[in-house]
ZAMARGU-4260 file (C-alpha; in steps of 0.2 Angstrom, whole numbers, plus 5000, padded with zeros to 4 digits):
<rodrens>
0) 5650/5343/5495 | 5632/5344/5491 | 5621/5359/5492 | 5602/5359/5493 | 5589/5370/5485
5) 5574/5377/5494 | 5564/5382/5478 | 5549/5372/5475 | 5539/5373/5459 | 5521/5366/5460
10) 5512/5360/5445 | 5495/5352/5447 | 5483/5346/5434 | 5466/5338/5434 | 5463/5331/5417
15) 5452/5317/5424 | 5450/5304/5438 | 5453/5311/5455 | 5447/5329/5455 | 5451/5331/5473
20) 5468/5324/5474 | 5484/5333/5477 | 5503/5330/5478 | 5516/5339/5488 | 5534/5334/5488
25) 5540/5337/5506 | 5559/5333/5502 | 5570/5324/5490 | 5588/5320/5494 | 5603/5310/5488
30) 5613/5299/5499 | 5630/5307/5495 | 5624/5322/5506 | 5620/5310/5520 | 5637/5301/5521
35) 5651/5310/5512 | 5659/5327/5512 | 5669/5336/5499 | 5679/5329/5490 | 5667/5318/5480
40) 5673/5307/5466 | 5682/5302/5456 | 5669/5297/5444 | 5661/5285/5440 | 5652/5285/5456
45) 5635/5279/5461 | 5622/5290/5470 | 5606/5285/5479 | 5590/5295/5479 | 5575/5296/5490
50) 5558/5306/5488 | 5545/5309/5501 | 5528/5317/5497 | 5511/5321/5506 | 5496/5317/5496
55) 5478/5319/5498 | 5463/5310/5490 | 5471/5294/5487 | 5467/5276/5493 | 5480/5265/5502
60) 5481/5254/5486 | 5485/5268/5474 | 5502/5270/5465 | 5512/5285/5461 | 5526/5287/5449
65) 5543/5296/5452 | 5553/5303/5438 | 5571/5309/5442 | 5581/5319/5429 | 5599/5317/5435
70) 5606/5332/5426 | 5618/5322/5415 | 5605/5320/5401 | 5598/5305/5408 | 5582/5301/5418
75) 5572/5286/5425 | 5554/5283/5430 | 5549/5272/5445 | 5533/5266/5452 | 5532/5272/5470
80) 5523/5260/5481 | 5538/5257/5493 | 5530/5251/5509 | 5513/5258/5504 | 5505/5274/5510
85) 5506/5280/5528 | 5491/5288/5535 | 5494/5306/5543 | 5476/5310/5548 | 5464/5322/5541
90) 5464/5314/5524 | 5483/5316/5521 | 5494/5301/5517 | 5512/5300/5516 | 5523/5290/5504
95) 5542/5288/5504 | 5551/5281/5489 | 5569/5275/5492 | 5584/5267/5484 | 5584/5275/5467
100) 5602/5272/5460 | 5611/5281/5447 | 5629/5280/5440 | 5638/5297/5436 | 5651/5294/5423
105) 5661/5311/5425 | 5665/5323/5439 | 5655/5340/5438 | 5640/5349/5445 | 5623/5342/5442
110) 5605/5349/5444 | 5592/5336/5449 | 5574/5337/5446 | 5561/5326/5455 | 5543/5324/5448
115) 5530/5314/5458 | 5514/5310/5448 | 5498/5299/5448 | 5490/5291/5434 | 5477/5304/5432
120) 5487/5320/5428 | 5491/5327/5445 | 5510/5330/5448 | 5522/5340/5459 | 5540/5345/5454
125) 5555/5349/5465 | 5571/5356/5457 | 5588/5355/5466 | 5601/5364/5456 | 5619/5359/5460
130) 5613/5345/5470 | 5626/5332/5465 | 5643/5341/5466 | 5657/5328/5461 | 5673/5337/5464
135) 5690/5336/5472 | 5693/5355/5472 | 5689/5358/5490 | 5691/5372/5503 | 5693/5369/5522
140) 5681/5379/5533 | 5682/5381/5552 | 5672/5392/5563 | 5670/5396/5582 | 5658/5406/5593
145) 5668/5412/5607 | 5667/5422/5623 | 5676/5438/5619 | 5684/5441/5636 | 5695/5456/5630
150) 5682/5463/5618 | 5693/5464/5603 | 5682/5453/5592 | 5696/5441/5588 | 5697/5423/5595
155) 5714/5423/5605 | 5722/5417/5621 | 5710/5419/5636 | 5694/5417/5625 | 5682/5402/5628
160) 5672/5392/5615 | 5654/5392/5617 | 5645/5375/5615 | 5630/5370/5605 | 5627/5386/5595
165) 5617/5384/5579 | 5624/5391/5564 | 5619/5390/5545 | 5629/5393/5529 | 5620/5396/5513
170) 5623/5401/5495 | 5613/5416/5489 | 5595/5415/5494 | 5591/5398/5488 | 5603/5385/5495
175) 5610/5382/5512 | 5617/5369/5524 | 5615/5370/5543 | 5627/5364/5556 | 5629/5365/5575
180) 5645/5371/5583 | 5655/5357/5592 | 5664/5358/5609 | 5680/5366/5602 | 5676/5372/5584
185) 5668/5366/5568 | 5678/5361/5553 | 5671/5356/5536 | 5676/5354/5518 | 5666/5364/5505
190) 5668/5366/5486 | 5681/5380/5482 | 5676/5396/5474 | 5658/5397/5480 | 5650/5412/5488
195) 5643/5409/5505 | 5634/5418/5519 | 5637/5411/5537 | 5623/5416/5550 | 5622/5414/5569
200) 5604/5419/5574 | 5606/5433/5588 | 5589/5428/5595 | 5596/5410/5597 | 5611/5417/5606
205) 5600/5427/5618 | 5590/5412/5622 | 5607/5403/5627 | 5611/5417/5639 | 5623/5428/5629
210) 5623/5443/5618 | 5631/5444/5600 | 5644/5457/5599 | 5654/5454/5583 | 5647/5455/5570
215) 5631/5463/5576 | 5621/5457/5561 | 5626/5439/5565 | 5631/5437/5547 | 5648/5434/5538
220) 5649/5434/5519 | 5664/5425/5511 | 5670/5416/5496 | 5677/5399/5499 | 5696/5398/5496
225) 5709/5386/5501 | 5706/5389/5519 | 5692/5399/5528 | 5690/5403/5546 | 5674/5411/5553
230) 5673/5419/5571 | 5657/5426/5580 | 5661/5435/5596 | 5648/5435/5611 | 5647/5442/5629
235) 5639/5433/5644 | 5623/5439/5651 | 5622/5441/5670 | 5610/5427/5674 | 5609/5408/5673
240) 5595/5395/5668 | 5595/5378/5675 | 5583/5366/5667 | 5578/5347/5669 | 5570/5336/5657
245) 5565/5318/5657 | 5560/5306/5643 | 5553/5288/5647 | 5555/5274/5634 | 5536/5269/5637
250) 5528/5260/5651 | 5527/5242/5645 | 5517/5229/5655 | 5528/5216/5663 | 5545/5224/5660
255) 5556/5237/5667 | 5555/5255/5661 | 5570/5264/5655 | 5569/5283/5658 | 5582/5297/5657
260) 5584/5314/5664 | 5594/5328/5657 | 5600/5343/5667 | 5605/5359/5656 | 5614/5374/5662
265) 5615/5390/5653 | 5628/5400/5663 | 5645/5408/5663 | 5647/5403/5681 | 5648/5384/5685
270) 5633/5378/5694 | 5632/5364/5706 | 5617/5357/5716 | 5606/5342/5717 | 5591/5334/5708
275) 5577/5323/5715 | 5566/5309/5708 | 5549/5307/5715 | 5540/5291/5710 | 5521/5290/5709
280) 5510/5275/5713 | 5515/5258/5705 | 5533/5263/5701 | 5548/5258/5710 | 5567/5262/5708
285) 5579/5248/5702 | 5595/5256/5697 | 5603/5270/5688 | 5619/5274/5678 | 5625/5286/5692
290) 5622/5279/5709 | 5610/5291/5719 | 5618/5299/5734 | 5603/5295/5745 | 5585/5288/5743
295) 5573/5275/5747 | 5555/5271/5744 | 5548/5284/5731 | 5562/5297/5733 | 5580/5297/5727
300) 5593/5311/5726 | 5608/5314/5715 | 5622/5328/5715 | 5628/5337/5699 | 5644/5348/5699
305) 5651/5362/5689 | 5639/5363/5674 | 5643/5378/5663 | 5640/5382/5644 | 5657/5391/5643
310) 5672/5383/5636 | 5675/5364/5635 | 5667/5360/5651 | 5650/5351/5652 | 5634/5360/5650
315) 5623/5345/5653 | 5622/5330/5665 | 5613/5315/5658 | 5607/5300/5668 | 5597/5284/5664
320) 5588/5273/5676 | 5577/5258/5677 | 5560/5258/5685 | 5549/5243/5689 | 5530/5242/5687
325) 5520/5236/5701 | 5512/5219/5697 | 5495/5227/5700 | 5498/5239/5685 | 5485/5235/5671
330) 5483/5241/5653 | 5478/5259/5652 | 5484/5264/5669 | 5492/5281/5670 | 5509/5281/5679
335) 5518/5297/5684 | 5535/5303/5691 | 5543/5319/5694 | 5560/5327/5693 | 5566/5343/5702
340) 5582/5352/5702 | 5590/5365/5714 | 5595/5379/5717 | 5582/5390/5710 | 5587/5407/5718
345) 5593/5418/5704 | 5587/5406/5690 | 5579/5417/5676 | 5566/5403/5672 | 5562/5393/5688
350) 5547/5385/5679 | 5559/5373/5670 | 5567/5367/5686 | 5554/5353/5688 | 5545/5341/5676
355) 5530/5330/5679 | 5530/5315/5667 | 5515/5303/5665 | 5513/5289/5653 | 5500/5275/5649
360) 5504/5257/5652 | 5504/5248/5636 | 5507/5229/5631 | 5520/5233/5617 | 5528/5247/5608
365) 5540/5251/5594 | 5557/5256/5602 | 5559/5268/5587 | 5547/5282/5591 | 5544/5301/5592
370) 5536/5309/5607 | 5531/5327/5610 | 5529/5337/5627 | 5517/5344/5632 | 5506/5331/5623
375) 5491/5343/5625 | 5473/5339/5629 | 5462/5327/5620 | 5466/5315/5605 | 5472/5330/5595
380) 5484/5337/5608 | 5476/5354/5610 | 5489/5367/5616 | 5488/5386/5618 | 5496/5397/5605
385) 5515/5400/5607 | 5518/5384/5618 | 5536/5378/5616 | 5536/5360/5611 | 5550/5347/5616
390) 5552/5333/5604 | 5561/5316/5608 | 5566/5304/5594 | 5571/5287/5601 | 5579/5273/5592
395) 5585/5255/5597 | 5597/5243/5588 | 5586/5227/5588 | 5597/5219/5576 | 5610/5205/5579
400) 5626/5216/5577 | 5633/5233/5582 | 5626/5248/5571 | 5640/5259/5565 | 5630/5274/5558
405) 5613/5280/5562 | 5605/5296/5556 | 5588/5303/5558 | 5578/5313/5545 | 5564/5323/5554
410) 5552/5333/5543 | 5545/5347/5553 | 5528/5354/5551 | 5527/5370/5542 | 5518/5377/5557
415) 5534/5376/5567 | 5546/5391/5567 | 5563/5384/5562 | 5572/5399/5569 | 5567/5394/5587
420) 5575/5377/5587 | 5587/5372/5601 | 5595/5355/5603 | 5593/5350/5621 | 5603/5334/5622
425) 5608/5319/5611 | 5613/5302/5618 | 5629/5301/5607 | 5640/5313/5598 | 5631/5319/5582
430) 5631/5332/5569 | 5615/5342/5566 | 5610/5349/5549 | 5595/5359/5542 | 5589/5353/5524
435) 5577/5363/5513 | 5573/5374/5528 | 5561/5362/5536 | 5570/5345/5537 | 5582/5341/5552
440) 5596/5328/5550 | 5604/5321/5566 | 5619/5312/5560 | 5627/5299/5572 | 5642/5294/5563
445) 5653/5280/5571 | 5640/5278/5584 | 5644/5260/5587 | 5627/5256/5595 | 5626/5239/5603
450) 5612/5227/5598 | 5599/5224/5611 | 5604/5206/5613 | 5621/5211/5618 | 5617/5225/5630
455) 5599/5232/5632 | 5604/5248/5641 | 5617/5253/5628 | 5606/5248/5613 | 5596/5264/5614
460) 5599/5281/5607 | 5589/5297/5606 | 5590/5316/5602 | 5579/5329/5611 | 5576/5347/5604
465) 5563/5360/5607 | 5555/5372/5595 | 5540/5384/5595 | 5525/5385/5584 | 5524/5400/5572
470) 5517/5415/5581 | 5502/5418/5569 | 5494/5401/5569 | 5475/5401/5569 | 5463/5391/5580
475) 5464/5373/5575 | 5480/5373/5566 | 5489/5357/5568 | 5507/5352/5571 | 5510/5334/5564
480) 5527/5326/5564 | 5536/5310/5561 | 5554/5305/5558 | 5563/5292/5548 | 5577/5283/5556
485) 5592/5275/5546 | 5603/5261/5553 | 5618/5258/5542 | 5613/5254/5525 | 5595/5247/5529
490) 5579/5255/5523 | 5572/5268/5535 | 5561/5265/5549 | 5547/5278/5550 | 5541/5283/5568
495) 5524/5286/5574 | 5516/5303/5571 | 5514/5316/5585 | 5500/5329/5584 | 5497/5345/5593
500) 5482/5357/5589 | 5482/5375/5592 | 5467/5380/5604 | 5464/5398/5606 | 5453/5400/5622
505) 5437/5409/5621 | 5432/5407/5639 | 5442/5399/5654 | 5460/5402/5650 | 5465/5383/5651
510) 5482/5387/5644 | 5487/5394/5662 | 5482/5378/5671 | 5499/5369/5668 | 5505/5382/5680
515) 5494/5378/5695 | 5502/5381/5711 | 5499/5368/5725 | 5505/5374/5742 | 5511/5374/5756
520) 5522/5358/5754 | 5524/5351/5767 | 5506/5354/5772 | 5499/5354/5790 | 5480/5357/5790
525) 5476/5364/5773 | 5482/5362/5755 | 5479/5377/5743 | 5477/5375/5724 | 5479/5392/5716
530) 5477/5398/5698 | 5477/5415/5690 | 5461/5411/5681 | 5444/5403/5686 | 5446/5384/5685
535) 5433/5370/5687 | 5440/5353/5690 | 5444/5339/5702 | 5458/5335/5714 | 5463/5318/5719
540) 5475/5313/5733 | 5483/5296/5732 | 5494/5287/5745 | 5510/5278/5741 | 5500/5262/5736
545) 5490/5271/5723 | 5474/5271/5733 | 5463/5287/5731 | 5460/5293/5749 | 5453/5310/5745
550) 5443/5318/5731 | 5437/5336/5730 | 5430/5348/5717 | 5442/5363/5712 | 5432/5379/5709
555) 5438/5397/5705 | 5455/5404/5707 | 5459/5397/5725 | 5453/5381/5732 | 5457/5374/5750
560) 5458/5356/5754 | 5457/5350/5772 | 5470/5337/5775 | 5470/5337/5794 | 5464/5320/5794
565) 5478/5313/5784 | 5492/5304/5793 | 5510/5311/5791 | 5519/5305/5776 | 5521/5305/5757
570) 5506/5307/5745 | 5503/5312/5727 | 5490/5324/5721 | 5482/5324/5704 | 5472/5339/5696
575) 5460/5335/5682 | 5450/5347/5672 | 5432/5346/5669 | 5434/5334/5655 | 5444/5322/5666
580) 5461/5325/5658 | 5476/5326/5670 | 5483/5344/5671 | 5496/5341/5685 | 5503/5328/5696
585) 5514/5332/5711 | 5521/5324/5726 | 5516/5332/5743 | 5521/5329/5761 | 5509/5329/5776
590) 5517/5334/5792
</rodrens>
């Protein structure tokens, strides 16, 4: 069992050379944590180390040195130019140094120190006490978060396990490891005789639709013995929240588009209903994993049944489907589709019962990627303060054989609030960890991911989570993120970087525009566009072939569009702001 330290000691010197350079180690880690649990050993045993750093003021041809003190009296120094620098924008570069091997000759607990330096006297140091823990003296740990039906704060007959509740255990104030509760309970092996604190965040529990009752603090202190069991009791809130999300695997010219949709239910009462796919111009339905109950043309419908977040029942419904691009689609076209779910009566947050997805047609793409929603406005992805962000990390096995083990390391921006994270869905069973307070590890053990040559649809995997920015961010603060994807024992694949920028409105409150109301639907004579703030932009109505048949200016809080001249049928309306950026796309019916 490995434990990881958060303490970061920063030493910077400017003796000569680059006076405006700086180095910041964002994480350093060893492979034993990534693969094995306690017990670890017996020695001798090899360990593999990796370092990642953000650097400023360097050129793409510079070389940094990495020195690792292994805690057993030995150290090594390596030049770090593995794969070169990756540009992160705004003058920041990122470098990842991998595959540093060391042989430990004896069991024990070892502190590890990492130093990244340049040739001009600048350096950063990261110290991980007790990082390498080679021991066979282990304790079993089990935990559960349960619905306490008889209010006795004890997990017993008649109580139900609650799925997908984030939990953290840590040692003192400096070391911790995070995990997520599974469908029944969580079991783990940890070194014996160590003092720990286990924490379930009451705010996270509330967001999932429950109230924490025992212990009210959400915290349990314990010393690991031969066997430990932790229990957190909760009660149901009298509400439910259905939500639907969707994530396309790019709109690629000349090929089918793989999209997915995920329905989540936070409810103690099983929910049943239906969801609908509405396709915009130049998209057509091909097939789906679950056959639609009805549909043709641009509209398709599916049922879902008995979704609940209580017990071992399913709290999510996942579907994947293929769409075709019309031959008339060209590079740069923006294509859109919409998912909506019902019922909505009694739902505490009906705003997440529909989602509009738009993407740009490209000629090629990397199947290993990271996406963010909302993307925001402009090239820097401007968003209002406190906008909740949904991240999707996608990966594909493009090799020639099945991948047995895939894991993702996702280094979060320091401008994101780790306490607000919620896992929405993963394509395969996985374990979730938090490392050093800002690194997410999604561990797909025994995933058996088929290669794309054998089965294209089953060669893809992904994980989706949502998280909020810190509440005190200033105007212009940026949230830049990328992830590293590891397939078996191969070197990591680094995804693209996503970017959002906080924009604090000084005039028109553009942050409210994502909630524009377009009604009535179906429309007979007039279509109203309503906002709670003054808004200046443009509305365009398309027919099912993608032809623009109506363009009108949108001004003020309410604008009426005369649609009497339109023939009855299906249309799509797109609202653009004054900069020509799409604010909303929606299907409408004309009676």
